[in-house]
N, C-alpha and C positions, 0 to 999 in steps of 0.2 A: 516536800515533807520535811519537817524539822526534827522529828524524833525518830531515831533509828535504833536506840537501845531497846532491849526486850522490856515489855511492860505487862502488868497484870490487867485482867479484864474484870469488870464489875457490872452488875445490874443495879440500877438505882430506882427505887419506887418512892415517889414523892406525893405528899398530901398537901392540897391547897388549904388556905384559910377558908372558913365556911361562912363568914359574915356577909351581910348584904352588899358590901362595897368591894368584895374580892374580885369580881369580874371587872369592875371599873379600874381597879389597881392593875390587874393583868393587862388590860388594853393600854394603859398609860405607859407601861414599860416594855411592852411586847417587842417593839422594834429593836430596842437595846438588847433584849434577851436573845432575839433571833440573830442579831449581828454577832453576838458572842458565841452562840451555838454554831453558826456557820464557820467561825474561826476555829472552834474546837474540832469541827468535822474536817476542815481542811488539814488540820494537824493530826488527824486520826485519833484525837483524844475522845471524840464522840463518834461512835459508829452509827448509831441511830437513836431516835427518840421521838416522843410525841405525847399528846394529851391523853389522859384517862377520863372517861365519861362515866356518869352514873348509869347510863344505858344508851344503846344506839338510837332509841326512839327520841329521848329528850335531848341527848348530847350535851348535858350540863357538865362542864369541866369540873372534875374533882381532884385532879392531880396530874402527874406526868410520869413517864417511864423513860429511862435511858440505858443504853448499853455503852459503857465507857472503857477507856484504857488509861492507866496511870501507873506511875512508878510505885505508888503505895496507896493504901486506903486514905491515909492522912492527907496526901497530896490532893486526892479527889475531894475529900471533905472540904479542904481549904478553897478549892476552885468553886465548888457548889455554894459555899457560904458567901462568896463574892459575886454570885450571879445576880443580875438585875431583878429576877423574880424573888430572890431571898431578900435583897436589900429593899425592894419595893413592897414587901409583905404580901406576896402572892403565894409562895411556897412556905408552908408552916413547918413541916418536918419531913425528914427523909430517912430511908434505910438503905444501906449499901450492902449488897451481897456479893461475895466472890463468885466468879463466873468463868466458864471456859467455853467459847463458841465452838460448836461442832459442825454446823452446816449453815450455809448462807453467808451473806456479808462478804462475798469473795472480793468485790471491788474495794471495799473499805479496808480489808485486811491484806490486800496484795502487798508483798514485800515488807510486812511489818512483823518482826520477831516477837513472839508472845511467850511469856513465862508460863510453863505448864505446871 
């Protein structure tokens, strides 16, 4: 683990572009996005994340959700802005909410000091 200093936790809700080529762009940069996500997870910058669907029946991807840790909201904003999904025009906009985990994610949070 590279970061031992206390960090703040955030939930990020992300909306995809909605044009007809959005899924094609997602698939074109997915490997690069997942590699970056794996690195963030290894560093405990990303605790968990995944796709948002319009419904469980159609499973059309409409965005993403992440629980992250960062020194500041601006630090997190900067990292998201450089993600392959943003650069590749998959993620259109996002909202960051301050968050404090209360239960679960025990493995991901083990030994990580969190600012309360």
